[in-house]
C-alpha positions as CSV (number, residue, x, y, z in Angstrom):
1,M,-154.2,129.8,-26.4
2,L,-152.2,132.5,-24.8
3,S,-152.8,134.9,-27.7
4,F,-156.6,134.2,-27.5
5,R,-156.6,135.0,-23.8
6,S,-154.6,138.2,-24.4
7,A,-157.1,139.3,-27.1
8,A,-160.0,138.5,-24.9
9,I,-158.5,140.6,-22.0
10,A,-157.8,143.5,-24.4
11,A,-161.4,143.3,-25.7
12,L,-162.7,143.5,-22.2
13,M,-160.5,146.5,-21.4
14,V,-161.8,148.3,-24.4
15,C,-165.4,147.6,-23.4
16,A,-164.7,148.8,-19.8
17,V,-163.3,152.1,-21.1
18,A,-166.1,152.6,-23.7
19,A,-169.0,151.8,-21.4
20,P,-168.7,154.9,-19.2
21,A,-168.6,157.2,-22.3
22,A,-171.7,155.6,-23.7
23,A,-173.5,155.7,-20.3
24,K,-173.2,159.5,-19.8
25,N,-176.4,161.1,-18.6
26,R,-178.1,163.1,-21.3
27,K,-181.1,164.2,-19.3
28,V,-181.6,167.9,-19.4
29,D,-184.3,169.9,-17.8
30,I,-185.6,172.3,-20.4
31,I,-187.0,175.4,-18.6
32,N,-189.3,177.9,-20.2
33,K,-188.9,181.4,-18.7
34,T,-189.8,183.3,-21.9
35,G,-193.2,184.6,-20.9
36,H,-194.7,182.6,-23.8
37,T,-196.0,179.1,-24.2
38,M,-193.6,176.7,-26.0
39,T,-195.4,174.5,-28.5
40,S,-192.5,172.5,-29.8
41,F,-189.0,171.5,-28.7
42,F,-186.4,169.8,-30.8
43,A,-182.9,168.5,-30.0
44,S,-180.8,167.3,-32.9
45,N,-177.3,166.0,-33.0
46,V,-175.1,168.7,-34.6
47,D,-174.2,166.2,-37.4
48,E,-177.9,166.0,-38.5
49,E,-179.2,168.3,-41.2
50,S,-182.8,168.3,-40.1
51,W,-184.6,168.5,-36.7
52,E,-185.5,165.3,-34.9
53,E,-189.0,164.7,-33.6
54,D,-190.8,167.2,-31.4
55,M,-190.1,166.2,-27.8
56,L,-193.3,168.0,-26.6
57,D,-195.2,165.7,-29.0
58,G,-198.4,167.8,-29.2
59,D,-198.1,169.0,-25.6
60,T,-197.1,172.6,-24.5
61,L,-194.6,174.0,-22.1
62,K,-196.1,177.1,-20.4
63,N,-194.0,179.9,-19.0
64,G,-192.3,178.7,-15.8
65,E,-192.7,175.0,-16.6
66,T,-190.0,172.4,-17.1
67,L,-189.6,169.5,-19.5
68,E,-187.3,166.6,-18.4
69,A,-185.8,165.7,-21.7
70,D,-183.7,162.5,-22.3
71,I,-181.6,163.7,-25.2
72,N,-180.0,160.5,-26.5
73,D,-180.1,159.6,-30.1
74,G,-178.2,156.4,-29.6
75,T,-175.0,157.6,-31.2
76,G,-173.2,158.5,-28.0
77,A,-173.0,162.1,-29.1
78,C,-173.0,164.9,-26.5
79,I,-173.3,168.0,-28.7
80,F,-176.8,168.9,-29.8
81,D,-178.6,171.9,-31.3
82,F,-181.9,173.0,-29.6
83,K,-184.9,174.6,-31.2
84,A,-187.9,175.9,-29.3
85,V,-191.1,177.1,-31.2
86,F,-193.6,179.3,-29.4
87,A,-197.4,179.8,-29.7
88,D,-196.9,183.2,-31.3
89,G,-194.8,181.6,-34.1
90,D,-191.4,182.8,-33.0
91,S,-188.6,180.3,-32.6
92,V,-185.2,180.2,-30.9
93,V,-182.3,178.1,-31.9
94,K,-179.3,177.4,-29.6
95,R,-176.4,175.6,-31.2
96,K,-173.8,173.2,-29.8
97,V,-175.2,172.5,-26.3
98,D,-173.2,169.8,-24.5
99,V,-176.0,167.6,-23.0
100,C,-173.4,165.4,-21.2
101,K,-172.3,168.5,-19.1
102,V,-175.5,170.5,-18.6
103,G,-178.3,169.4,-16.3
104,E,-180.6,172.2,-17.3
105,F,-181.1,174.7,-20.1
106,T,-183.3,177.8,-19.7
107,F,-185.0,179.6,-22.6
108,L,-185.2,183.3,-21.6
109,P,-186.9,186.3,-23.2
């Protein structure tokens, strides 16, 4: 019985340590200050080979507007690549953004 209790306590301690890491805030304000309308925004875990779904989902982000993005793919990862696509067809990619540390990310001209 003592070894079961010790194992249970150890398991609870692991959960207590893991929970704060998994609960990190991954909400990032995406700010468009490019002078152009953003038509798509993607945030993909750096371990992914393709872009995840478009977080604008058919909407647009005009110059000066902000998108509050919850960038959480369920893996607990903090490092993501960002891609913005604009109405004129141009796109901008920013690699290795730590979404656990930044509260906002601004696309500039």
